[in-house]
Structures are given as C-alpha cells and as structure tokens.
C-alpha positions in Angstrom: 11.8 51.6 7.9 14.1 48.8 9.2 13.5 47.9 12.9 16.3 48.6 15.3 18.4 45.7 16.5 18.5 45.7 20.3 21.7 44.8 22.3 21.3 44.4 26.0 24.3 45.5 28.2 24.2 44.6 31.9 26.7 46.2 34.3 26.4 47.7 37.8 29.2 50.3 37.0 27.7 53.3 35.1 31.0 54.2 33.5 31.2 50.7 31.9 27.8 51.2 30.4 28.7 54.5 28.9 32.0 53.1 27.5 30.3 50.2 25.8 27.6 52.4 24.4 30.2 54.6 22.9 32.0 51.6 21.3 28.9 50.0 19.8 26.6 53.0 18.9 25.8 53.1 15.2 22.7 53.5 13.0 20.4 50.5 13.3 21.6 49.5 16.7 19.8 50.3 20.0 21.7 49.8 23.3 19.5 48.7 26.2 21.3 49.4 29.4 20.6 47.7 32.8 22.5 48.3 36.1 21.3 45.1 37.6 19.9 41.6 36.8 16.4 42.7 37.8 16.5 45.7 35.4 17.7 43.4 32.6 14.8 41.0 33.2 12.4 43.8 33.0 13.9 45.0 29.7 13.7 41.4 28.3 10.0 41.3 29.0 9.4 44.2 26.7 12.1 44.0 24.0 13.4 41.4 21.6 17.2 41.2 22.0 19.8 40.1 19.5 22.7 39.8 22.0 23.3 40.3 25.7 26.6 41.5 27.2 26.5 40.6 30.9 28.9 41.6 33.6 29.6 38.6 35.9 30.4 40.4 39.2 27.2 42.2 40.2 25.5 42.6 43.7 22.3 40.8 44.5 22.2 38.8 41.3 25.4 37.9 39.5 25.8 37.3 35.8 25.6 33.5 36.1 22.3 33.7 38.0 20.9 36.1 35.4 22.0 33.8 32.6 20.2 30.8 34.2 17.0 32.9 34.4 17.3 34.0 30.8 17.9 30.4 29.7 14.9 29.3 31.8 12.4 31.3 29.7 11.2 30.0 26.3 11.1 33.5 24.9 14.7 34.4 25.8 16.6 31.1 25.9 18.0 31.6 22.4 19.6 35.0 23.1 23.5 34.7 22.8 25.2 35.7 26.0 28.7 37.2 26.2 30.1 37.5 29.8 32.2 40.4 30.7 34.5 39.7 33.7 37.6 40.9 35.6 38.0 37.6 37.3 40.9 35.2 36.7 40.9 32.8 33.7 40.5 29.7 35.7 39.0 26.7 33.8 36.4 26.0 36.5 35.2 29.6 36.3 34.9 29.5 32.5 33.2 26.1 32.7 30.5 27.5 35.0 29.9 30.4 32.6 29.5 28.1 29.6 27.3 25.8 31.6 25.1 28.8 32.4 24.7 29.5 28.7 27.5 31.8 27.6 28.7 31.7 24.0 31.9 33.6 24.9 34.0 35.4 27.6 35.6 38.8 27.4 38.0 39.8 30.2 38.4 43.3 31.5 40.0 45.6 30.5 37.9 44.9 27.4 39.7 44.8 24.0 37.6 47.3 22.1 38.3 45.8 18.6 37.5 42.3 19.9 34.2 43.5 21.4 33.1 45.3 18.2 34.1 42.3 16.0 32.2 39.8 18.1 29.1 42.0 18.4 29.1 42.5 14.6 29.1 38.7 14.1 26.1 38.2 16.3 24.3 41.1 14.8 24.8 39.7 11.3 23.6 36.2 12.5 20.5 37.8 14.0 19.7 39.6 10.8 20.1 36.4 8.8 17.9 34.6 11.3 15.2 37.3 11.0 15.4 37.2 7.2 15.1 33.4 7.1 12.1 33.6 9.5 10.4 36.1 7.2 11.1 33.9 4.1 9.7 30.9 5.9 6.6 32.8 6.8 6.1 33.9 3.2 6.6 30.3 2.0 4.0 29.1 4.5 1.5 31.7 3.3 2.2 30.8 -0.3 1.8 27.1 0.5 -1.5 27.8 2.3 -2.8 29.8 -0.6 -1.7 27.1 -3.0 -3.5 24.4 -1.0 -6.6 26.5 -0.8 -6.5 27.2 -4.5 -6.1 23.4 -5.2 -9.1 22.6 -2.9 -11.4 25.3 -4.4 -10.4 24.4 -7.9 -11.0 20.7 -7.4 -14.3 21.3 -5.8 -15.5 23.7 -8.4 -14.4 21.5 -11.3 -16.8 18.8 -10.2 -19.9 20.7 -11.4 -18.9 21.2 -15.1 -17.4 17.7 -15.1 -20.8 16.2 -14.2 -22.4 18.2 -17.0 -19.9 16.9 -19.5 -20.4 13.3 -18.3 -24.2 13.5 -18.4 -24.0 15.1 -21.9 -21.8 12.3 -23.1 -24.3 9.7 -21.8 -27.2 11.4 -23.6 -25.4 11.8 -27.0 -25.9 8.2 -28.2 -29.6 8.4 -27.3 -30.1 11.3 -29.7 -28.7 9.6 -32.8 -27.7 6.2 -34.1 -24.7 7.6 -36.0 -21.7 5.3 -35.0 -19.2 8.2 -34.9 -21.3 9.9 -32.3 -21.3 6.8 -30.1 -17.5 6.6 -30.4 -17.0 10.3 -29.6 -19.4 10.0 -26.6 -17.4 7.1 -25.3 -14.1 9.1 -25.6 -15.7 12.0 -23.8 -16.9 9.8 -21.0 -13.5 8.1 -20.6 -11.6 11.4 -20.6 -14.1 12.9 -18.1 -13.8 10.0 -15.8 -10.0 10.3 -15.9 -10.3 14.0 -15.1 -12.7 13.3 -12.3 -10.1 10.9 -10.8 -7.5 13.6 -11.0 -9.8 16.1 -9.3 -10.4 13.6 -6.5 -6.7 13.1 -6.1 -6.2 16.9 -5.8 -8.9 17.1 -3.2 -7.3 14.2 -1.3 -3.9 16.0 -1.4 -5.5 19.2 -0.2 -7.2 17.4 2.7 -3.9 15.7 3.7 -1.8 18.9 3.6 -4.3 21.1 5.4 -5.0 18.4 8.1 -8.8 18.4 7.4 -9.0 14.6 7.0 -10.8 13.1 10.0 -11.5 9.4 10.3 -15.0 8.0 11.3 -14.1 4.4 11.8 -16.6 1.5 12.2 -16.3 -2.2 11.7 -16.5 -3.1 7.9 -16.1 -6.2 5.9 -13.0 -5.6 3.8 -13.9 -8.4 1.4 -17.1 -6.7 0.4 -15.3 -3.4 0.2 -12.7 -4.9 -2.1 -15.4 -6.5 -4.3 -17.3 -3.1 -4.6 -14.1 -1.4 -5.6 -13.2 -4.1 -8.1 -16.7 -3.7 -9.7 -15.9 -0.1 -10.4 -13.1 -1.2 -12.8 -15.2 -3.6 -14.8 -15.5 -2.6 -18.5 -18.8 -3.4 -20.1 -18.9 -6.5 -22.3 -15.4 -7.5 -21.0 -14.5 -10.0 -18.3 -13.2 -8.5 -15.1 -9.4 -8.5 -14.7 -9.7 -8.4 -10.9 -10.0 -11.6 -8.8 -11.0 -11.2 -5.1 -10.3 -14.0 -2.6 -10.7 -14.1 1.2 -9.8 -16.3 4.1 -10.5 -15.8 7.8 -12.4 -12.9 9.4 -12.3 -9.9 7.0 -13.8 -7.3 9.5 -11.6 -4.4 10.6 -12.4 -0.8 11.9 -12.0 1.6 8.9 -13.5 4.8 7.6 -15.2 3.1 4.6 -15.0 6.2 2.3 -11.3 7.0 2.9 -10.1 3.4 2.9 -12.1 2.7 -0.2 -10.2 5.5 -1.9 -6.9 4.0 -0.8 -8.0 0.6 -2.2 -9.1 2.2 -5.5 -5.8 4.0 -5.9 -3.9 0.7 -5.3 -6.1 -1.3 -7.6 -6.1 1.3 -10.3 -2.3 1.5 -10.1 -2.0 -2.3 -10.5 -4.4 -2.4 -13.5 -2.8 0.5 -15.2 0.9 -0.5 -14.8 0.5 -4.3 -14.6 0.6 -6.6 -17.6 -2.7 -6.1 -19.5 -3.0 -9.9 -20.3 -2.9 -11.0 -16.7 -5.4 -10.6 -13.9 -4.9 -8.7 -10.7 -5.4 -10.8 -7.6 -6.8 -9.1 -4.4 -6.5 -11.4 -1.4 -8.1 -10.4 2.0 -6.2 -12.3 4.8 -8.1 -12.3 8.0 -6.4 -15.4 9.6 -4.5 -13.3 12.2 -6.3 -12.4 15.5 -4.9 -8.8 15.7 -4.7 -7.7 12.1 -6.2 -8.0 8.6 -4.1 -7.8 5.5 -5.2 -6.9 1.9 -2.7 -8.2 -0.6 -2.8 -6.9 -4.2 -0.7 -8.9 -6.8 -0.1 -8.0 -10.4 2.3 -8.9 -13.2 5.0 -6.4 -13.9 8.2 -5.1 -12.2 8.8 -1.7 -10.7 12.4 -0.4 -11.4 14.5 -0.3 -8.2 15.2 3.5 -8.6 11.5 4.2 -8.6 10.6 1.7 -5.9 12.9 3.6 -3.5 10.7 6.7 -3.8 7.4 4.9 -4.5 5.4 6.8 -1.8 6.6 10.3 -2.8 4.0 12.6 -4.5 4.2 13.6 -8.1 6.2 10.6 -9.3 6.0 11.7 -13.0 8.5 14.5 -13.0 9.9 16.4 -15.9 9.0 14.8 -19.2 8.4 11.3 -17.8 4.7 11.7 -17.4 2.9 10.1 -20.4 -0.4 11.2 -21.8 -3.3 9.6 -20.0 -1.4 8.9 -16.8 -2.5 10.3 -13.5 -0.8 13.0 -11.4 1.5 10.6 -9.5 -0.5 11.0 -6.3 -2.1 7.5 -6.1 0.4 5.7 -3.9 1.2 8.8 -1.9 -2.5 9.3 -0.8 -3.0 5.5 -0.4 0.0 5.3 2.0 -1.3 8.4 3.9 -4.8 7.0 4.2 -3.5 3.6 5.4 -1.2 5.2 8.0 -4.1 7.3 9.2 -5.8 4.0 10.1 -2.8 2.9 12.1 -1.8 0.5 9.4 1.1 0.0 7.0 1.4 -0.2 3.3 4.4 -2.0 1.6 5.2 -2.5 -2.0 7.6 -5.3 -3.2 8.5 -5.9 -6.8 10.8 -8.6 -8.2 11.0 -11.3 -10.8 8.1 -9.9 -12.8 5.6 -9.7 -9.9 4.6 -6.7 -7.8 2.9 -7.1 -4.5 1.2 -4.3 -2.5 0.2 -5.2 1.1 -2.0 -3.2 3.4 -1.9 -4.3 7.0 -4.6 -3.0 9.4 -5.0 -3.5 13.2 -8.3 -4.9 14.3 -8.6 -2.9 17.5 -10.4 0.4 16.8 -8.6 2.2 19.7 -5.2 1.3 18.2 -6.2 2.6 14.7 -7.6 5.9 16.1 -4.5 6.4 18.4 -2.1 6.4 15.4 -4.2 8.9 13.4 -2.4 11.1 10.9 0.6 11.4 13.1 1.7 7.8 12.5 
C-alpha cells in the first residue's frame, strides 16, 4: 500500500482547521491539525510532512517564530511553508515571512481554489522527490552490488590464472616440439594481459568502495622506477626503458600502490608510444619540497582524447581494439597519485607525450590530502 502524504495545518481557530480539512481531504492525503506552535512541533517530531500551512497570528508563538524553529532543524528545514494570514499586504510584512522561510502567502478569507491548486503542486513535488530518492537508493544498491561482484570476480580469477600461467611455463619442458613452445608463449602472454586486467578491476573496486588505505614510508623513487622498468623487459631483447635521476629521489609513498601507478603509466607509454623509440623515465629530485617523475615517449595523443584522459573506460563503443586494456590505467594512476597528495599531468604535442608525476616530500602533507584530494 502507498504511504499517506501528510500535510500539517496550524491554526488556533478550530473552525479554520475544520474548513481546511474539508477542502483538502482526499484519498492518499492525511491532515495533521495543530492548534498551536507547540503542538505543531510535537507532530513534526513524529511525522514526515510534505507541506505545512501555518497561520501567522497565533498566541504564545506566532507563525514566524514557528517557521524559524522549523527551519532550524535539519530534519524539517526542507518542508515548504505557506503562511495563512488576515493581516495587510504590506511589503515589510511579506518580507519577514519570506525571510522566515515561507514559499508563499495566502490571505484570509482564503480562496479555496487557490489553496487546493497550491497544495496539489507541492504534493506532486513531494511525490517526485520521494520517487527520485527511491530510485537513487536503488542505484546505490546496484552500484554496491556491481562493485562487490567486480572485486569478488577479480579476486577469484587469480587462482585459475596462476594455474594457466604455471601450465604454460611447464609445457616447453615436456617436449621439444617448436609449435608447443610457440603456443605456450602465446598462452603466457595472454594470461599476463588478463592478470593485468584483473589487477585493474581490483584497483577500481578498491577506489570506488574506499578500501584503499595508504601506508607511506620514505622510498627511493629511482629504484622503484628501475624495478618497474625491469618488469617490461622482453627476454633476448634490449630494454626500451631508460631511467635517469638527478637530485634526491626519496619521497614518502606507499610502495605497492605507487608502483602500480608507475606501472600503468609506463605500460601506457610503451603500448601507445612509437615502437622504434625508447621511453625515458627521469626522476627529478632537485627541488627541496617535491620529487617529480617524468615519463616521455614518442607519439601524440589526439586533443579530443587528451581532454578526457583521466576518465575511466576510455575505449567506448567499438573503439577498443583486441589486445588493449580496459581503459583504466590512467584513471587508477591519477587516483593513486592524488591519494599521495601529488599531481599527475599529461601533455602531448609535436610527436611527444610527457606524463609528469609530482609528489610532496613531507609525509604529513601527503597523508593529509589522502583520497579526498
């Protein structure tokens, strides 16, 4: 059954209460009647109200004073108030009413049609507000379930993936057939790419659910960059990543989370940059208050994509090519950098793309920014 919509009527004259009830009574509407401001406040403590019709001239507590008390409570301040008054239509009087929170004035004797029409408008607005609130709550629940599903799926996929990768490593040891070695290499390559996608899904779930907590400590960013660069080395091929450093490379970071940000940035540069050029990673520790990690690769990002570079799921529609990631790399990297109190910028022009991560050296500054940065 649909819940009743409550309308509060406050008037110290019983006949006025009866007359308004007769005008507004209809299925789905419940009239809450109060003969004083004190009674009205008691009703508001118990009931949720869509609209309040308040007489201005009442003993002990007039309508303006009641309105100020209603506006002073977080629970009731959004209730629309219509003042009912027999006073003159002086501008100063109306101004005081609107200042107290009124949305409208009705002057006695009340025009029955005008009253019914105005009440119907506010009842309809209240119904729409409740419907939107219900839809928002349903969307929140659906989003939470989706995030939980993503996290559980990503976590559970790791076990069969590890079996696939281990099996692919063992296959060449069982036979010397060249096709087996080639097949095993393809399986390993695909499994690693899938493992990377799973990690991105888990990162996204941690970000959206707020479960990511930093454990910062001083780390040498040059060593961290070299370790990440080594992960992209292909056996029997020269490394495409060059790491340089000047100044003091130490900054307070969560090594695991920041390494993931660097891995995303470097992987993005290697995948989308020119294949016949190296990627330069330069750690600049020359400044006293900050450390910068600058990643430079050949290739230009189109302006239309650069404007939305940090948005998730960049490959929309049919633009995602086979073998590409999920379009979460730069989104998660930017989020992880901001979590450290830092900043990530990407500039692309004249055939060169430069990604710059800037981090504060002071640990208290980095922690203070947190995920709210």
